[in-house]
N, C-alpha and C positions, 0 to 999 in steps of 0.2 A: 425176152424174160421168160426164166423157168415158170412152173407152174408153182411150185414150192415157197416161190418169194411171196405169194398172196393166197394160200391153202390150195385147197382141191378144187378143180373145177365144178362149180355146182353140177346136182342132178336135173334132170328134165324137172321134176317137182317141185325143186327149190329157187326156182327163176322164174321171172316174166320177163316173156316176150316184148321188145319194144321196137319200133320201126321208125328208121331216119330217112330224111332225106339229104343225099349227098349231091353236089355237083361233080360233071364227068372228071374235071381232070383231077380232084380228090381221090375217086372211085379211081381213077386208072393209076394213081400214087398208091394205094393201096394194094391192087392188082400187082402192082412190080414189085413191089417189096413182098408180097405172096411168093411169087413167082421166083424172087430172087432169094428164098429159101428163110428170110427174115422171121415170117410166121406160116404157121401153119395154113392160114385161111382166112380170108375179112374177119370172120366172127374174133377170133384170135388177137388179132391188132387191135381192131375196136374195143374189146374186153380190157387189154394191156394198156391203151391210153386213157379209158375211162378210168382205171386203178391208179393210173400215175398221177391223173389229175388231183383222184381223192387222197393218194399221198402227199400231194404237194400243199394241199391245203388244208392237211392233217389237224393243226393246231388249231384254226378256225373251228372244224367241224368238233373238233372233241368239245371245245369250249361252247357251240352251240348246242351240242347234246346236253351239256352238263345245264346251262341257262335255261333249256326248253323244257328240261327235266322230261325227258325221252325214255321209254324202254328201248333199248337195241336190242336188235337179232328177233328174234321169233319169240312172239306172245300168242296165246292160245286162252281162249275166256271159254270154259264149257260150260253147259248146262248149270251144274253144280255150282260153280263159280256166281253166276249171275244169280240164283236162287238162293245164296248163301249172302250174297249184299243185300237184296231182296228183305232177306230176313232182319237181318243184321241192321234196316232201314239207310244203307248207304247207295248212294251214286256213285256209279263209275266216272274217271275222265280217261278215257282212253289215248295214249297218246306214244307212239310206238314210232322207231325210225325202224324199218326191215319189213316185216310180215307182222300181220295181225288177223287173226283167225277167229271166228266165232262160231262155236259148234252148230252144225248143219240141223239137230236136235232144239236151239233155240228157237222160239215163237217170238214173231214180232212184237206182242203184247209183251213177255219177260224184258225182251230188246228195251223196248220206250222205257218200262219200268223201273230198270237197273242203271241205264247207262244215259249219262247225263251230256255228255261228248265224246266227239271221235274226231280225232287228227292223226294221221298214219301219212307218213313218208312214207315211200313204199309201193306195198299192196296189201289190200285189205279181202282177206275171202270171208263170206258169208253167204247165205240167202238171199237170191235178191228180195225176198217179202222182208228180211232183216235189215238190207240196206234202204229200203223204199220207206221200212219206220222210222229210219233213224236220218235220213237224208237232210233234215232240216237239223240236224246237231253236228253234222260233218264239217268239217274246217278245211 
């Protein structure tokens, strides 16, 4: 499958590394497909397989995204965003499918004062202090 079918390959900073365990026979099949030129490397095959499964279940995924009212993609919460919420007396419910980031200059106190809940399907990037402060609010 060509790269253009699913957009450009993610840059290193735009992806999360995961580890999987495979049986030796499955791994051998992957290596054979790479050796035969079907894929550039193991990662290329695994990414393609994952994208094919996401495409295969696309309708169900779209319905779930709508039903769960999540932001799709990248969502950044700056210190200004949280201070504005605090000043307006609002609490935020962070629901993201993709990558949610909370700025490094956000204090744990500001995060607790403005974030009611955090549900991220993908990855959450925030300081360890902010993550600890929000631990009881993460789903």
